[in-house]
C-alpha positions, -999 to +999 in steps of 0.1 A: -045-011+188-021+012+170-022+002+133+014+010+124+027-010+154+049-039+141+039-063+168+008-073+149+028-080+117+040-113+131+005-124+141-010-116+107+020-129+087+002-160+074-026-137+060+000-114+044+018-143+028-015-157+015-024-123-001+011-119-016+008-154-031-026-143-046-009-112-061+019-134-076-007-158-092-022-127-108+011-116-122+022-090-096+055-105-085+071-073-073+048-065-044+066-070-011+052-076+024+064-041+035+046-025+006+014-043+013+017-033+050+023+003+040-009+002+019-028-010+049-015+016+073-016+046+049-048+038+031-070+011+046-065+021+083-058+058+078-090+070+095-094+042+121-103+057+154-111+027+175-091-004+182-093-032+157-095-068+167-071-093+153-098-109+131-107-075+117-071-069+107-069-103+090-102-096+072-088-063+060-057-081+047-076-108+029-101-084+014-074-063-004-081-061-042-052-060-066-067-030-083-070-011-050-034-017-042-022-008-077-041+025-076-026+033-042+009+024-054+005+046-085-006+076-065+022+071-041+047+070-070+033+103-083+036+119-049+072+109-045+084+116-080+110+142-081+108+168-109+137+191-114+119+216-136+140+245-127+144+256-163+116+276-178+120+257-211+113+224-193+080+238-179+070+250-213+077+216-229+058+198-201+027+221-206+025+216-243 
């Protein structure tokens, strides 16, 4: 089973909706289904070598902790942040 294949998203949608509702109850309203799926494919299933069964995928979804997702999202934000520190003065100011 290829983890980034979208065909499984429809089968696990109820679990995704349930997890997103949990996030909303805890005050994290801005997390979308696609962001949660990205966390699963880039972090949780990054090193998966064998095929996962449907119940294992659902278990992975339901076991996501808010803190784990937030840590992942924070790191991803830092990775994609664009810095235009072309000016030497900007570098000096940053390094103070």
